[in-house]
N, C-alpha and C positions, 0 to 999 in steps of 0.2 A: 379036570383034571390038570396039576398042577405042570408047567411046563419045566424038565431040566434045566438045570444052572447050566450056562454056556460055559466050557472052558476051552481057553485059548491053549493050543498045541505049541503053536508057532508065534513068539513073540513080534509084536510089530516092527514095521520098519524104525520106527523112533528107538523103540527098546534096545533092538537088535544093534544099531549103532552104539548106543551107549554103552551095551554089554561089551562090543567089540572095544570100543575105546578104553573103557575102565580097565579092561585085562591087559591091554596093551600098554597104556600111561604107568600101571601100578607095578608092571615088570622094568619098564622102563625106569621108575623111579626106586627100583630093587626094595620094593616092600612086597611083603607077604599077603595073602588075604585076611589072616590075623591081624597085622598091623593096620591095615584100612579098617577093619570092623572096631580095632580099640580107638583108631581117631575119630571115627565116626560118633563110639560112646562119648566121646571128650566133648562132641559136638551137641549130645543131649539125644542121638538117636539110640533107639536099642537095636542094635545089630550085634550079630555074630559072626564068624569067620564062613560058616554054611551059606549063612544070605550072601556075601559077595560071591560064595562058588554059584551057588544058585542064579545070581544076575547076570554073571559071566557066562554060565552056560545056556542060559535064556528059559530058566523053568519058572523063574519069580519076574513078576512084573516091577517095577520100577517107577514109585509117583516122581512127579516134577521137584518136591521137595527135597528127596534124597538125592536127585542128580545133582543138586547144587550142595548138598551136603557133603558127596562123593569129592567133587570139584574142591571144596574149600578143606577138604581132609588130604587131597593130593597138593595143595596149594597151586591148581592150575584154576583159569578162568571157564568156567561152566560153557562157554561155546565150544572148548574142545573136546566136548563130550558130543555134542549136539548138532556142530555142522557138516563135518566130513570125516571119514574114516581116516584113523591115523594109521600110519606103516605098520606092518606085520614082520617079524624078524627077519623073514625071509624076504624082504622087501630089499632092495638095494639103498632105500632113503631112511632106512630104519637107523641106521648108525649116525645118520645126518639129526633125524628126529632125536634121539636119545643125546646127541652132545647139545643140540638146541636146548631140551629139559635141563641140563645140567648145566649150561651156559644160565638160564633164566634161573636156576636155583643160587646160584653162586653172585650174581647180581644182586639178587635180594641181600643174601649174607652180606655183599659188599656194602650195598645201602644202609643195613642196620649197623655195621662196624664204622661206618661214616657219622650216623647219627651220634653213635657213642663216643666217636672222636671228637665232635662238634660241643659232645655236652660237655665232656671233660676239659675240654680246650676251656670252655664258659667258666666252668669252676676253677681251673686253674687263674683265670682272668679277674675274676672275683676275689680270690686268694690274694694276687698279686694288688690289687686295688688297697684292700682291707691291711695288707702289711705297710703299704706306702702312707696310709692315712694313721697307723699306729705309730709310724717311724717318724711323721710329721707333728705328731701332738707329742710325741718324746724328744722332739728337738735333734734327731740323728739325720743325720746327713747319710742317706744311702744312694746317693747318685753312682751309676758306674761309671768307670772309666775306660775308656776304650769300650772293645765289644763283648766284653766280658760282663756276666750278668752277677752284682755282688749282693749278699746277703746278710743282714744283719747276724753277727756272731752268734751263738748260744750264749744264754744268760749264764754269767760267771764263768765263762771259759777264759783263758788269758789273752785272748782278742777283745773281749768285751769291754766297751771304752768306758761304760758304768760301772765296770767290777769293783769293789771295796777290794784294794790292797794294801790291807792291813797288815799282811804277815801272817794270817792265820786263816784258813779255809772256809768260806762263806757258810753260815748256818743254814741247816735243812730243815 
């Protein structure tokens, strides 16, 4: 006679820790269970909101690769799920923990904005070099006077030193 399949009614200590931390961190990030499931789907997991609910209430086991996926979905290090329990909303440290998560998110946002600013500065410097090379090739002096930055005037504008002033407008 075959032995009946063993069923776990109580999650293991590690899974219970992950479930607890998932629920707290998801709420701290102001994400719904459906939001987390959608993020998991974008990471290649076949997830639905009900799976998140079952993980959080301890009725579904969670493999290690899904723990890593959940960490990525919440933009948190995986260790946050597995090392120690995070504070509950009724814990006095919950507010500090939530502020820490917001701070972490804003630091990432700031770094991304800084990267964009650095890239824009490099493009600006390249455009300035190109401008100077063209001005030099055309023999136009674009040396700024004082602190102001001077750019070559628009073609055929009254300030354009190469404009043909024949009394008639330039042909288009």
